[in-house]
C-alpha positions in Angstrom: 7.8 -7.6 -19.6 6.5 -4.9 -16.7 9.5 -2.7 -15.4 9.9 -1.4 -12.0 11.9 1.9 -11.6 12.4 3.2 -8.2 15.0 6.3 -7.8 15.7 7.8 -4.1 18.2 10.6 -3.2 19.7 10.4 0.1 22.0 12.0 2.6 23.2 8.9 4.4 26.8 8.9 3.1 28.0 5.6 1.2 28.9 3.5 4.5 25.4 3.6 5.6 23.7 3.4 2.7 25.2 0.2 2.1 23.8 -0.7 5.5 20.3 0.1 4.0 20.9 -2.1 1.0 22.0 -4.9 3.1 18.8 -4.6 5.2 16.9 -4.4 2.7 18.4 -7.6 0.8 17.5 -9.6 4.0 14.1 -8.5 3.8 13.6 -9.5 0.1 15.1 -12.8 1.0 13.0 -13.2 3.9 9.8 -12.0 2.6 9.8 -12.6 -1.0 11.7 -16.0 -1.1 14.5 -13.7 -3.3 18.1 -15.0 -4.3 20.3 -11.9 -3.6 23.7 -11.3 -5.0 25.6 -8.6 -3.2 28.9 -7.0 -5.0 30.9 -4.0 -3.0 32.8 -1.6 -5.0 34.8 1.2 -4.3 32.4 4.1 -5.0 29.2 2.2 -5.6 27.7 -1.5 -4.8 25.4 -3.8 -7.0 22.5 -5.8 -5.2 21.2 -8.1 -7.8 18.1 -10.2 -6.8 15.7 -12.9 -8.4 13.1 -14.9 -8.2 10.9 -17.3 -10.4 9.0 -14.2 -12.1 11.3 -11.3 -11.0 14.6 -10.3 -11.8 16.2 -7.2 -10.9 19.4 -4.9 -9.5 19.5 -2.3 -6.8 22.8 0.4 -7.7 23.8 2.1 -4.5 26.0 4.6 -4.0 26.7 7.9 -1.3 23.7 10.1 -2.6 21.1 8.1 -4.3 19.4 4.3 -4.8 18.6 3.0 -8.1 16.5 0.5 -8.7 15.2 -1.5 -11.8 13.0 -4.9 -11.9 11.6 -6.6 -14.4 8.4 -8.6 -13.8 7.3 -12.0 -15.4 3.5 -12.1 -16.9 1.9 -13.5 -13.7 3.7 -10.6 -11.2 2.9 -8.1 -14.2 -0.3 -8.0 -13.1 0.2 -6.4 -9.8 2.8 -4.3 -10.8 1.8 -1.1 -9.5 0.9 -3.0 -5.9 4.4 -4.7 -5.9 6.5 -1.3 -6.6 4.3 0.8 -4.3 5.7 -1.9 -1.3 9.0 -2.1 -2.6 9.0 1.9 -2.2 7.3 1.9 1.1 10.0 -0.7 2.6 13.1 1.3 0.8 11.8 4.6 2.1 11.0 3.0 6.0 14.8 2.2 5.9 15.8 5.4 4.5 13.8 6.9 7.0 14.8 4.4 10.0 17.4 6.1 12.6 20.9 5.1 11.6 23.8 5.0 13.8 25.7 7.4 12.3 22.4 9.9 12.3 22.1 9.3 15.9 25.7 9.8 16.7 25.8 13.4 14.7 22.8 14.0 16.8 23.7 13.2 20.1 26.7 15.3 19.2 24.7 18.5 18.3 23.0 17.7 21.6 26.3 17.7 24.0 27.6 20.9 22.3 24.1 22.9 22.6 24.0 21.5 26.2 27.3 22.7 27.0 26.9 26.1 25.3 24.1 26.5 27.8 25.7 25.3 30.6 28.6 27.7 30.2 28.0 31.3 32.3 27.4 34.4 30.3 29.6 37.3 31.5 29.8 37.6 35.4 26.1 36.5 36.2 26.2 32.4 36.1 22.6 31.6 36.8 19.9 30.4 34.8 17.9 33.8 34.5 20.4 35.3 32.5 19.9 32.6 30.1 16.3 32.6 30.4 16.2 36.8 29.4 18.7 36.1 26.5 16.6 33.5 25.3 13.8 35.8 25.2 15.6 38.6 23.6 16.8 36.2 21.1 12.9 35.5 20.3 12.2 39.5 20.3 14.8 40.0 18.1 
């Protein structure tokens, strides 16, 4: 039986990784008619998926996704294509903007804007800020 093994590291944290796994399960059910079962744990979750000719698991934790699947004889002929498509879908979900990432980016942007709005020394105009930015570029 041909096997598929896909491993992806991530920096989403466990809660966001769980959301990605749920999204992948929904797509697998819709697109591939998979039957998915999701078991939540304290430090890792286990998604089990199956359909005629395919069965596997997706292990999810705060740092990685680990997918293992077994393909039946008929699907075995398409192993490379199936593995590539699953990898692309998982990569797309991992690279999609996530609410926590958006919030962190927005917080950083707000902090940068607030820092830029604070006056430097006695002169509180845009020109000194532009000069200090020019000095920073030269240094």
